[in-house]
Residue frames as a rotation matrix with the C-alpha (Angstrom) as fourth column:
MET 1
-0.398 0.390 -0.830 52.69
0.914 0.089 -0.396 -41.46
-0.081 -0.916 -0.392 -77.36
LEU 2
0.051 0.618 0.785 49.98
0.640 -0.624 0.449 -38.83
0.767 0.479 -0.427 -77.20
TRP 3
0.491 0.144 0.859 50.23
-0.490 -0.770 0.409 -37.53
0.720 -0.622 -0.308 -73.73
LEU 4
-0.763 -0.495 -0.415 51.81
0.245 0.373 -0.895 -37.85
0.598 -0.784 -0.164 -70.29
GLU 5
0.170 0.985 -0.005 49.17
0.079 -0.009 0.997 -38.49
0.982 -0.170 -0.079 -67.76
GLU 6
0.899 0.370 0.234 49.05
-0.157 -0.228 0.961 -37.19
0.409 -0.900 -0.147 -64.23
PRO 7
0.067 -0.910 -0.410 52.76
0.470 0.391 -0.791 -37.00
0.880 -0.140 0.454 -63.41
LEU 8
-0.894 -0.334 0.300 52.08
-0.082 -0.536 -0.840 -34.66
0.441 -0.776 0.451 -60.44
ASP 9
-0.705 0.617 -0.349 49.52
0.535 0.139 -0.833 -34.22
-0.466 -0.774 -0.428 -57.54
LYS 10
-0.195 0.733 0.652 46.15
0.956 -0.006 0.292 -33.30
0.218 0.680 -0.700 -58.91
HIS 11
0.820 0.428 -0.381 46.17
0.521 -0.833 0.187 -29.89
-0.237 -0.352 -0.906 -57.03
ASP 12
-0.074 -0.916 -0.395 49.80
0.508 -0.375 0.776 -28.84
-0.858 -0.143 0.493 -58.24
TYR 13
0.850 0.486 0.204 48.51
0.420 -0.391 -0.819 -26.35
-0.318 0.782 -0.536 -60.78
ARG 14
0.737 -0.569 -0.365 51.60
-0.589 -0.805 0.066 -24.36
-0.331 0.167 -0.929 -60.75
GLY 15
-0.269 -0.756 0.597 53.95
-0.303 0.655 0.692 -27.48
-0.914 0.005 -0.405 -60.94
TYR 16
0.156 0.317 0.936 51.88
0.681 0.652 -0.334 -28.68
-0.716 0.689 -0.114 -64.05
ARG 17
0.975 0.179 -0.130 52.20
0.051 -0.752 -0.657 -25.38
-0.215 0.634 -0.743 -65.69
LEU 18
0.332 -0.936 -0.116 55.95
-0.776 -0.341 0.530 -25.33
-0.535 -0.086 -0.840 -65.19
LEU 19
-0.348 -0.386 0.854 56.27
0.053 0.902 0.429 -28.89
-0.936 0.194 -0.293 -66.41
ARG 20
0.600 0.618 0.508 53.98
0.595 0.080 -0.800 -28.24
-0.535 0.782 -0.319 -69.40
GLN 21
0.865 -0.297 -0.405 56.34
-0.454 -0.807 -0.377 -25.36
-0.215 0.510 -0.833 -70.45
ARG 22
0.074 -0.986 0.151 59.33
-0.869 0.010 0.494 -27.78
-0.489 -0.168 -0.856 -70.34
VAL 23
-0.353 -0.151 0.923 58.28
0.120 0.972 0.204 -31.05
-0.928 0.183 -0.325 -71.97
GLY 24
-0.756 -0.013 -0.654 57.65
-0.608 -0.357 0.710 -31.63
-0.242 0.934 0.262 -75.57
ILE 25
-0.800 0.531 -0.278 54.53
0.395 0.816 0.423 -33.83
0.451 0.228 -0.863 -75.01
ALA 26
-0.120 0.777 0.618 50.96
-0.445 -0.598 0.666 -32.89
0.888 -0.194 0.418 -74.06
LEU 27
-0.981 -0.139 0.137 50.03
-0.165 0.216 -0.962 -33.12
0.104 -0.967 -0.235 -70.40
ALA 28
-0.160 0.970 -0.185 46.77
-0.136 0.164 0.977 -34.80
0.978 0.182 0.106 -69.47
GLY 29
-0.903 -0.176 -0.392 45.00
0.311 0.362 -0.879 -35.00
0.296 -0.916 -0.272 -66.11
GLY 30
-0.597 0.725 0.343 42.03
-0.778 -0.628 -0.029 -34.33
0.194 -0.284 0.939 -63.97
GLU 31
-0.307 0.586 -0.750 40.55
-0.136 0.753 0.644 -37.77
0.942 0.299 -0.151 -63.68
MET 32
-0.230 0.276 -0.933 40.46
0.903 0.418 -0.099 -37.50
0.363 -0.866 -0.345 -59.94
ASN 33
-0.992 0.056 0.112 39.59
-0.083 -0.965 -0.248 -33.83
0.094 -0.256 0.962 -59.69
SER 34
-0.717 0.673 -0.181 36.09
0.675 0.604 -0.425 -33.48
-0.177 -0.427 -0.887 -58.16
ASP 35
0.343 0.891 -0.297 34.41
0.676 -0.454 -0.580 -30.34
-0.652 -0.002 -0.758 -59.31
LEU 36
0.713 0.102 0.694 34.16
0.639 -0.501 -0.583 -27.49
0.288 0.860 -0.422 -61.67
HIS 37
0.916 -0.402 0.011 36.26
-0.383 -0.862 0.331 -25.18
-0.124 -0.308 -0.943 -59.59
GLU 38
0.225 -0.900 0.373 39.29
0.038 0.391 0.920 -27.59
-0.974 -0.192 0.122 -59.59
PHE 39
0.140 -0.113 0.984 38.98
0.947 0.306 -0.099 -27.66
-0.290 0.945 0.150 -63.32
ARG 40
0.938 0.194 0.287 38.72
0.256 -0.947 -0.195 -23.98
0.234 0.257 -0.938 -63.56
GLU 41
0.651 -0.759 -0.018 42.17
-0.362 -0.332 0.871 -23.81
-0.667 -0.560 -0.491 -61.66
LEU 42
0.011 -0.663 0.749 43.69
0.529 0.639 0.558 -26.28
-0.848 0.390 0.358 -64.12
ILE 43
0.434 0.165 0.886 42.49
0.883 -0.276 -0.381 -24.18
0.182 0.947 -0.265 -67.12
LEU 44
0.981 -0.057 0.187 43.34
-0.053 -0.998 -0.025 -20.68
0.188 0.015 -0.982 -65.68
ASN 45
0.547 -0.834 0.076 46.76
-0.426 -0.199 0.883 -21.84
-0.720 -0.515 -0.464 -64.61
GLN 46
0.485 -0.297 -0.822 47.42
-0.844 0.088 -0.530 -23.31
0.230 0.951 -0.208 -68.03
SER 47
0.032 -0.500 0.865 48.35
-0.760 0.551 0.346 -26.65
-0.650 -0.668 -0.362 -66.23
LEU 48
-0.304 0.023 0.952 47.15
0.221 0.974 0.047 -29.21
-0.927 0.225 -0.301 -68.93
ASP 49
-0.852 0.097 -0.515 46.65
-0.523 -0.209 0.826 -29.71
-0.027 0.973 0.229 -72.73
ILE 50
-0.390 0.710 -0.587 44.04
-0.116 0.594 0.796 -32.45
0.914 0.378 -0.149 -72.19
LEU 51
-0.461 0.332 0.823 41.52
-0.887 -0.165 -0.431 -32.45
-0.007 -0.929 0.370 -69.46
GLN 52
-0.726 0.184 -0.663 40.13
0.000 0.964 0.267 -35.87
0.688 0.194 -0.699 -68.14
PRO 53
-0.427 0.628 0.651 36.92
-0.904 -0.266 -0.336 -35.17
-0.037 -0.731 0.681 -66.29
ASP 54
-0.813 0.435 -0.387 34.93
0.387 0.900 0.200 -38.35
0.436 0.013 -0.900 -65.18
ALA 55
-0.248 0.900 0.358 31.16
-0.394 -0.431 0.812 -37.61
0.885 0.060 0.462 -64.90
THR 56
0.568 0.438 -0.697 31.03
0.381 0.610 0.695 -40.09
0.729 -0.660 0.180 -61.91
LEU 57
0.012 -0.638 -0.770 33.73
0.997 -0.053 0.059 -38.24
-0.079 -0.768 0.635 -59.89
SER 58
-0.819 -0.530 0.218 33.53
0.561 -0.820 0.112 -34.59
0.120 0.214 0.970 -61.18
GLY 59
-0.769 0.573 -0.282 29.98
-0.221 -0.653 -0.724 -33.75
-0.599 -0.495 0.629 -60.27
GLY 60
0.084 0.883 0.462 27.84
0.202 0.439 -0.875 -35.46
-0.976 0.167 -0.141 -62.82
ILE 61
0.046 -0.026 0.999 27.04
0.981 0.191 -0.040 -35.24
-0.190 0.981 0.035 -66.53
LEU 62
0.883 0.395 0.254 26.10
0.437 -0.889 -0.138 -31.58
0.171 0.233 -0.957 -66.41
THR 63
0.707 -0.675 -0.211 29.45
-0.268 -0.532 0.803 -30.62
-0.654 -0.511 -0.557 -64.66
ALA 64
-0.074 -0.695 0.715 31.41
0.511 0.589 0.626 -32.80
-0.856 0.411 0.312 -66.96
LYS 65
0.327 0.269 0.906 29.78
0.936 -0.225 -0.271 -30.98
0.131 0.937 -0.325 -69.97
LYS 66
0.992 0.124 0.018 30.50
0.120 -0.979 0.165 -27.68
0.038 -0.161 -0.986 -68.48
ILE 67
0.266 -0.963 0.035 34.14
-0.034 0.027 0.999 -28.58
-0.963 -0.267 -0.025 -67.97
ALA 68
-0.177 -0.415 0.893 34.36
0.884 0.332 0.329 -29.64
-0.433 0.847 0.308 -71.60
ALA 69
0.693 0.487 0.532 32.65
0.692 -0.656 -0.302 -26.35
0.202 0.577 -0.791 -72.78
ILE 70
0.877 -0.427 -0.219 35.08
-0.254 -0.801 0.542 -24.23
-0.407 -0.420 -0.811 -70.71
ALA 71
0.030 -0.859 0.512 38.01
0.309 0.495 0.812 -26.44
-0.951 0.134 0.280 -71.97
GLU 72
0.156 0.149 0.976 36.74
0.983 0.072 -0.168 -25.93
-0.095 0.986 -0.136 -75.69
ALA 73
0.962 0.266 0.059 36.56
0.269 -0.963 -0.036 -22.05
0.047 0.051 -0.998 -75.07
PHE 74
0.606 -0.794 -0.046 40.19
-0.547 -0.458 0.701 -22.17
-0.577 -0.400 -0.712 -74.12
GLY 75
0.368 -0.396 -0.841 41.32
-0.868 0.180 -0.464 -24.39
0.335 0.900 -0.277 -77.05
LEU 76
-0.620 -0.607 0.497 41.83
-0.759 0.624 -0.184 -27.45
-0.198 -0.492 -0.848 -74.96
ARG 77
-0.283 0.345 -0.895 40.89
-0.435 0.785 0.441 -31.05
0.855 0.514 -0.073 -75.62
ILE 78
0.120 0.319 0.940 39.05
-0.964 0.265 0.033 -33.52
-0.239 -0.910 0.340 -73.26
ALA 79
-0.287 -0.175 -0.942 39.56
-0.487 0.873 -0.014 -37.27
0.825 0.454 -0.336 -72.84
PRO 80
0.325 0.586 0.742 37.21
-0.865 -0.132 0.484 -38.42
0.382 -0.800 0.464 -70.20
HIS 81
-0.823 -0.540 0.177 38.37
-0.546 0.666 -0.508 -40.85
0.156 -0.515 -0.843 -67.53
THR 82
0.191 0.975 -0.114 35.82
-0.875 0.222 0.429 -43.62
0.444 0.018 0.896 -67.34
TRP 83
-0.529 -0.526 -0.666 37.52
-0.244 0.846 -0.475 -46.28
0.813 -0.089 -0.576 -65.22
THR 84
-0.467 0.489 0.737 34.48
-0.857 -0.043 -0.514 -47.17
-0.220 -0.871 0.439 -63.16
ASN 85
-0.623 0.341 0.704 31.82
0.249 0.940 -0.235 -49.50
-0.742 0.029 -0.670 -64.51
GLY 86
-0.609 0.291 0.738 29.26
0.783 0.073 0.617 -49.79
0.126 0.954 -0.272 -67.32
LEU 87
0.502 0.840 -0.205 26.94
0.864 -0.499 0.070 -47.20
-0.043 -0.212 -0.976 -65.76
GLY 88
0.344 -0.459 -0.819 29.83
0.080 -0.855 0.512 -44.60
-0.936 -0.242 -0.257 -65.50
LEU 89
-0.713 -0.607 0.351 31.03
0.397 0.064 0.916 -45.48
-0.578 0.792 0.195 -68.85
ALA 90
-0.030 0.790 0.612 27.44
0.977 -0.106 0.184 -44.77
0.210 0.603 -0.769 -70.40
ALA 91
0.699 0.316 -0.642 27.40
0.489 -0.866 0.107 -41.39
-0.522 -0.388 -0.760 -68.53
ASN 92
-0.060 -0.812 -0.580 30.70
-0.104 -0.573 0.813 -40.41
-0.993 0.110 -0.050 -69.90
LEU 93
-0.658 -0.042 0.752 29.95
0.712 0.290 0.639 -41.66
-0.244 0.956 -0.161 -73.40
HIS 94
0.424 0.843 0.330 26.98
0.900 -0.434 -0.049 -39.21
0.102 0.318 -0.943 -73.47
VAL 95
0.544 -0.425 -0.723 29.35
0.100 -0.823 0.559 -36.41
-0.833 -0.377 -0.405 -72.38
MET 96
-0.457 -0.874 0.164 31.79
0.186 0.087 0.979 -37.40
-0.870 0.477 0.123 -75.10
GLY 97
-0.310 0.482 0.820 29.07
0.946 0.238 0.218 -37.53
-0.090 0.843 -0.530 -77.75
ALA 98
0.731 0.682 0.037 28.12
0.683 -0.730 -0.026 -33.97
0.009 0.044 -0.999 -76.95
CYS 99
0.621 -0.592 -0.513 31.62
-0.031 -0.673 0.739 -32.41
-0.783 -0.443 -0.437 -77.06
PRO 100
0.984 -0.178 0.010 33.47
0.018 0.041 -0.999 -31.55
0.177 0.983 0.044 -80.20
ASN 101
0.258 -0.946 0.199 36.81
-0.848 -0.320 -0.423 -31.27
0.464 -0.060 -0.884 -78.42
CYS 102
0.207 -0.159 0.965 36.73
-0.607 0.753 0.254 -34.95
-0.768 -0.638 0.059 -77.38
GLU 103
0.133 -0.277 -0.952 38.68
-0.921 0.319 -0.222 -37.43
0.365 0.906 -0.213 -79.48
TRP 104
-0.435 -0.527 -0.730 39.65
-0.156 0.843 -0.515 -39.96
0.887 -0.110 -0.449 -77.00
ALA 105
0.549 0.556 0.625 38.36
-0.749 -0.006 0.663 -41.82
0.373 -0.831 0.413 -73.89
GLU 106
-0.720 -0.694 0.002 39.90
-0.586 0.607 -0.536 -43.97
0.371 -0.387 -0.844 -71.24
PHE 107
0.379 0.906 0.190 37.83
-0.889 0.299 0.347 -46.94
0.257 -0.300 0.919 -70.36
PRO 108
-0.090 -0.449 0.889 38.41
-0.708 0.657 0.260 -50.33
-0.701 -0.606 -0.376 -68.70
TYR 109
0.960 0.203 -0.194 39.54
-0.278 0.786 -0.553 -53.11
0.041 0.585 0.810 -71.11
GLU 110
-0.135 -0.986 0.102 42.32
-0.988 0.127 -0.084 -55.22
0.070 -0.112 -0.991 -70.00
PRO 111
0.812 0.477 -0.337 41.43
-0.452 0.879 0.155 -58.84
0.370 0.026 0.929 -70.76
PRO 112
-0.569 0.648 -0.507 41.35
0.339 0.746 0.573 -61.25
0.749 0.154 -0.644 -69.08
GLY 113
-0.659 0.255 -0.707 40.30
0.708 -0.105 -0.698 -59.37
-0.253 -0.961 -0.111 -65.99
TRP 114
-0.363 0.509 -0.780 38.74
-0.162 -0.859 -0.485 -56.18
-0.918 -0.049 0.395 -67.26
THR 115
-0.863 0.205 0.461 36.42
0.504 0.311 0.806 -57.21
0.021 0.928 -0.372 -69.94
PRO 116
-0.623 0.707 0.335 33.06
-0.463 -0.679 0.570 -55.62
0.630 0.201 0.750 -71.01
GLN 117
0.116 0.750 -0.651 31.34
0.152 0.634 0.758 -58.34
0.981 -0.187 -0.041 -69.11
ALA 118
-0.235 -0.371 -0.898 33.28
0.926 0.197 -0.323 -57.73
0.297 -0.908 0.297 -65.90
ARG 119
-0.978 -0.200 0.062 32.95
0.185 -0.964 -0.193 -54.01
0.098 -0.177 0.979 -66.19
ASP 120
-0.538 0.843 -0.012 29.30
-0.678 -0.424 0.600 -54.10
0.501 0.330 0.800 -67.04
PHE 121
-0.940 0.083 -0.330 28.26
0.175 0.950 -0.260 -57.00
0.292 -0.302 -0.908 -64.66
PHE 122
-0.534 0.825 -0.186 24.96
0.437 0.081 -0.896 -55.39
-0.724 -0.560 -0.403 -63.49
LEU 123
-0.290 0.516 -0.806 23.87
-0.859 -0.512 -0.019 -54.28
-0.423 0.687 0.591 -67.01
LYS 124
0.661 0.651 0.373 21.51
-0.245 0.658 -0.713 -56.48
-0.709 0.380 0.594 -69.20
LYS 125
0.814 -0.348 0.465 23.92
0.574 0.358 -0.737 -56.05
0.090 0.867 0.491 -72.10
PRO 126
0.076 -0.889 -0.452 27.60
0.626 -0.310 0.716 -54.97
-0.776 -0.337 0.533 -71.91
LEU 127
0.806 -0.066 -0.588 28.77
-0.422 -0.760 -0.495 -51.97
-0.414 0.647 -0.640 -73.91
MET 128
0.552 -0.552 0.625 30.86
0.664 0.745 0.071 -53.68
-0.505 0.376 0.777 -76.54
ILE 129
-0.017 -0.682 -0.731 33.90
-0.386 -0.670 0.634 -52.35
-0.922 0.293 -0.252 -78.35
ASP 130
0.925 0.352 -0.141 33.70
-0.256 0.308 -0.916 -52.61
-0.280 0.884 0.375 -82.16
PRO 131
0.706 -0.635 0.313 36.55
0.707 0.655 -0.268 -53.99
-0.034 0.411 0.911 -84.22
ASP 132
0.212 -0.626 0.751 38.10
0.445 -0.622 -0.644 -50.50
0.870 0.471 0.147 -84.54
GLY 133
-0.607 -0.514 -0.605 38.19
0.680 0.057 -0.731 -49.94
0.411 -0.856 0.315 -80.92
TYR 134
-0.752 0.381 0.537 35.20
-0.429 -0.902 0.039 -47.71
0.499 -0.201 0.843 -80.51
ILE 135
-0.664 0.687 -0.295 32.05
0.692 0.416 -0.589 -47.77
-0.282 -0.595 -0.752 -78.25
SER 136
-0.400 0.637 0.659 28.82
0.416 -0.515 0.750 -46.28
0.817 0.574 -0.059 -79.48
VAL 137
-0.854 0.339 0.395 26.97
-0.520 -0.592 -0.615 -43.77
0.026 -0.731 0.682 -77.25
PRO 138
-0.715 0.698 0.039 23.90
0.642 0.678 -0.359 -45.89
-0.277 -0.232 -0.932 -75.91
SER 139
-0.898 0.384 0.212 20.67
-0.201 -0.789 0.580 -44.69
0.390 0.478 0.787 -77.44
GLY 140
-0.188 0.910 -0.369 17.97
0.676 0.392 0.624 -46.02
0.713 -0.132 -0.689 -75.36
PRO 141
0.653 0.555 0.515 16.06
0.116 -0.746 0.656 -44.00
0.748 -0.369 -0.551 -72.67
GLY 142
0.929 -0.366 -0.047 18.00
-0.033 -0.209 0.977 -42.35
-0.367 -0.907 -0.207 -69.78
LEU 143
0.026 -0.987 -0.156 21.71
-0.674 -0.132 0.727 -43.27
-0.738 0.087 -0.669 -70.00
GLY 144
0.221 0.083 -0.972 20.72
-0.945 0.263 -0.193 -45.80
0.239 0.961 0.137 -72.80
VAL 145
-0.684 -0.540 -0.490 21.60
-0.370 0.836 -0.404 -48.88
0.628 -0.095 -0.772 -70.74
GLU 146
0.437 0.899 0.031 19.34
-0.568 0.249 0.784 -51.38
0.698 -0.360 0.619 -68.73
LEU 147
-0.437 -0.624 0.648 20.24
-0.891 0.205 -0.404 -52.58
0.120 -0.754 -0.646 -65.37
ASP 148
-0.304 0.111 -0.946 20.15
-0.048 0.990 0.131 -56.34
0.952 0.085 -0.295 -64.60
ASP 149
0.323 0.508 0.798 17.90
-0.795 -0.312 0.520 -56.48
0.514 -0.803 0.303 -61.57
GLU 150
0.967 0.021 -0.254 18.97
0.091 0.903 0.419 -60.02
0.239 -0.429 0.871 -60.71
ALA 151
0.088 -0.993 -0.083 22.57
0.671 0.121 -0.732 -59.07
0.736 0.009 0.677 -60.73
LEU 152
-0.172 -0.016 0.985 21.76
-0.448 -0.889 -0.093 -56.04
0.878 -0.457 0.146 -58.60
VAL 153
0.766 0.522 0.374 20.00
-0.571 0.287 0.769 -58.36
0.294 -0.803 0.518 -55.99
ARG 154
0.842 -0.410 -0.351 22.71
0.423 0.905 -0.041 -60.97
0.334 -0.114 0.936 -56.12
TYR 155
-0.212 -0.960 0.183 25.61
0.559 -0.272 -0.783 -58.45
0.801 -0.064 0.595 -55.56
ALA 156
0.113 0.337 0.935 23.63
-0.578 -0.743 0.338 -56.47
0.808 -0.579 0.111 -52.96
LYS 157
0.929 0.367 0.055 23.51
-0.268 0.562 0.782 -59.54
0.256 -0.741 0.620 -50.78
GLY 158
0.233 -0.947 0.222 27.31
-0.915 -0.136 0.380 -59.79
-0.330 -0.292 -0.898 -51.01
């Protein structure tokens, strides 16, 4: 096991610090923290070993990159939470690709329900996992993925 993930409330900075001092495993969290200031508190309170910002929840790609840079300055790793959809995964993949302190990512893949096709239902081409368990950073314009206009219309109508 690499880490213990979010055993306490996301704002229990002191509790995380105390737990971190007492357990022999890395603590990870932050996937539901919503902005740079909350991550600042996690870092300054020495609450976690691994921060898990999600670009779709923590203020966007730029904020997630700032969080990663601050974490790197404090010798901390990041493992972005990407449990949303293909567009969110693409955004987080770009953050990960720009961060030397990122080795891991959490993304939806739990067949038979959570497959790349289910997660990326409104993308023209799903982001696929290679045989070694990796997903490449999309290289096209923008986030590197294309939206499926027909799927958007179909799901917009309910």
